C-alpha positions in Angstrom: 36.6 -18.4 -21.1 36.5 -16.6 -17.8 33.0 -16.5 -16.2 32.5 -13.6 -13.8 30.2 -13.9 -10.9 26.7 -12.5 -11.6 27.1 -9.6 -9.2 30.3 -8.5 -11.0 28.7 -8.9 -14.5 25.8 -6.7 -13.3 28.1 -4.0 -12.0 30.2 -4.0 -15.2 27.0 -3.7 -17.3 25.8 -0.7 -15.2 29.3 0.9 -15.5 29.5 0.5 -19.3 26.2 2.4 -19.7 28.0 5.4 -18.3 30.9 5.4 -20.7 29.4 3.9 -23.9 26.8 5.6 -26.1 23.3 4.1 -25.5 19.9 4.8 -26.8 16.8 5.4 -24.6 15.2 2.0 -23.7 11.8 3.5 -24.1 12.0 5.5 -27.4 15.5 5.0 -28.9 16.5 8.7 -28.3 20.3 8.8 -28.6 22.9 9.2 -25.8 20.7 8.5 -22.8 19.7 5.2 -21.1 16.2 6.7 -20.4 14.9 10.1 -21.5 12.9 12.3 -19.3 9.6 11.7 -21.3 10.0 8.0 -20.9 10.9 8.3 -17.2 7.6 10.3 -16.8 5.7 7.5 -18.6 6.9 5.1 -15.9 5.2 7.0 -13.1 3.2 4.3 -11.2 -0.5 4.1 -11.0 -1.4 1.0 -9.1 -4.1 -1.1 -10.6 -5.8 -4.3 -9.2 -7.1 -7.5 -10.8 -8.1 -10.7 -9.2 -6.6 -14.1 -10.0 -8.3 -17.1 -8.5 -9.4 -15.0 -5.6 -6.0 -13.4 -5.1 -5.7 -9.6 -5.4 -2.8 -8.7 -7.7 -1.6 -5.1 -7.8 0.5 -3.7 -10.7 2.2 -0.4 -10.9 2.1 -0.1 -14.7 0.4 -1.5 -17.8 2.7 -3.7 -19.9 2.5 -1.7 -23.1 4.3 1.1 -24.8 7.3 2.6 -22.9 6.9 0.3 -19.9 6.9 -2.8 -22.0 10.0 -1.7 -23.9 11.9 -0.8 -20.7 11.0 -4.1 -19.0 12.1 -6.1 -22.1 15.4 -4.2 -22.2 16.0 -5.1 -18.5 15.1 -8.8 -19.0 16.5 -9.4 -22.5 19.3 -6.9 -23.1 21.0 -7.0 -19.7 20.4 -3.3 -19.0 20.2 -3.7 -15.2 20.5 0.1 -14.7 16.8 0.3 -15.8 15.7 -1.5 -12.6 15.9 1.7 -10.7 13.4 3.4 -13.1 10.9 0.5 -12.6 11.3 0.3 -8.9 8.7 2.9 -8.0 6.1 0.9 -9.9 6.8 -2.2 -7.9 7.0 -0.2 -4.6 3.5 1.3 -5.3 2.1 -2.2 -6.1 3.5 -3.7 -2.9 2.1 -0.8 -0.8 -1.3 -1.4 -2.3 -1.2 -5.1 -1.8 0.0 -4.9 1.8 -2.4 -2.2 2.8 0.5 -0.4 4.4 1.1 -3.1 7.0 4.5 -4.7 7.2 4.8 -7.9 5.1 7.5 -10.3 3.9 8.2 -9.8 0.2 8.7 -13.1 -1.6 9.8 -13.1 -5.2 8.8 -15.7 -7.8 11.8 -17.9 -8.3 13.9 -17.4 -11.4 14.6 -20.6 -13.4 18.1 -21.9 -13.5 18.3 -21.4 -17.3 17.1 -17.8 -17.0 19.6 -17.1 -14.2 22.5 -18.6 -16.2 21.5 -16.5 -19.3 21.0 -13.2 -17.5 23.2 -13.5 -14.4 20.5 -11.8 -12.2 17.0 -12.3 -10.9 14.7 -9.7 -12.3 12.0 -9.5 -9.6 14.7 -9.5 -6.8 16.7 -6.8 -8.6 13.8 -4.4 -9.0 12.6 -5.1 -5.5 16.1 -4.2 -4.1 16.1 -1.0 -6.1 12.8 -0.2 -4.6 14.3 -0.5 -1.1 12.3 -3.7 -0.4 13.9 -6.6 1.5 13.1 -9.8 -0.3 13.0 -13.3 1.3 13.6 -16.1 -1.2 11.1 -18.5 0.5 10.2 -20.3 -2.7 12.3 -22.6 -4.8 11.7 -24.3 -8.1 10.5 -27.8 -7.4 10.7 -29.0 -11.0 11.5 -27.8 -14.5 8.7 -26.1 -16.5 8.2 -25.2 -20.1 8.4 -21.6 -21.4 5.1 -20.0 -20.6 5.2 -17.8 -23.8 2.7 -19.0 -26.3 0.7 -21.1 -23.8 -3.0 -20.5 -23.1 -4.5 -19.9 -19.7 -5.2 -23.6 -19.0 -1.9 -24.7 -20.4 0.0 -22.2 -18.2 -1.9 -23.4 -15.1 -1.0 -27.0 -15.9 2.6 -26.1 -16.7 3.3 -24.5 -13.3 1.2 -26.9 -11.2 3.4 -28.3 -8.4 6.4 -26.3 -9.7 7.3 -24.5 -6.4 8.3 -25.7 -2.9 8.7 -23.7 0.3 12.4 -23.4 1.3 11.6 -23.4 5.0 8.8 -22.9 7.5 6.7 -19.9 6.6 3.9 -20.5 9.2 2.4 -17.3 10.4 4.3 -15.0 8.0 2.3 -12.3 6.3 3.4 -12.3 2.7 3.1 -10.5 -0.6 4.4 -12.4 -3.6 6.2 -10.2 -6.3 7.1 -10.7 -10.0 7.9 -8.5 -12.9 4.9 -9.0 -15.2 1.6 -10.8 -14.7 -0.2 -12.2 -17.8 -2.7 -14.9 -16.9 -1.6 -15.0 -13.3 -1.0 -18.8 -13.3 2.5 -18.5 -11.9 1.5 -16.1 -9.1 -1.5 -18.3 -8.2 0.7 -21.4 -7.9 3.2 -19.5 -5.7 0.5 -18.3 -3.5 -1.0 -21.8 -3.2 2.4 -23.2 -2.2 3.0 -20.6 0.5 -0.5 -21.0 1.9 -0.1 -24.7 2.0 3.1 -24.2 4.0 1.2 -22.0 6.5 1.9 -18.4 5.3 -0.8 -15.7 5.3 -0.5 -14.5 1.7 -2.4 -11.2 1.5 -1.8 -10.6 -2.2 0.6 -10.2 -5.0 2.4 -7.3 -6.6 4.1 -6.8 -10.0 5.8 -4.1 -11.9 3.3 -4.4 -14.8 0.3 -6.2 -16.0 -0.8 -7.1 -19.5 -3.4 -4.4 -20.2 -6.2 -6.6 -21.5 -6.4 -8.2 -18.1 -6.1 -5.2 -15.8 -9.0 -4.2 -13.6 -8.7 -0.7 -12.1 -8.9 -0.6 -8.4 
């Protein structure tokens, strides 16, 4: 079986949405990838919470339309939806950086997830937002699926799971991901970068689980 490069698979997926009937990712309205009402529901409103002393900004709450669209991007291969989510991440990065130039560092995607999807979700949304990402983190070891794990279990699962790819000393960094739940993964990424010498000023995500959001 012919295996196409991930970039080719992503391009074909986007092209097929233009010629094949699709339903709205947010509400299942027919014949549109994303209807106008659902696009409006994705208008960003940056919110802040704190994880282990780290300010984490998110552009949306992970519920309703936003949750459905993010799941469609992550689970159904609908990469064209990244553009609709990009403003939320851009708003979160602006809030996290305070408007000062930063290096945007995405959470690494596991090898298994990359093989399954053919793309890295945080990187894809960041690029659609016009952000230049620097992949300064790499997975140092394999971890279990975070779904179904409690807060303490998540923290232990990701402990020591990242390594810095190169010297980051003196860089001013914002770490980005698609969704923050307990924040264990973001906190471990921040710890790794700070240990390597980076100045991590915060983190930014497309969305945050609503029960954990603090308005800022």
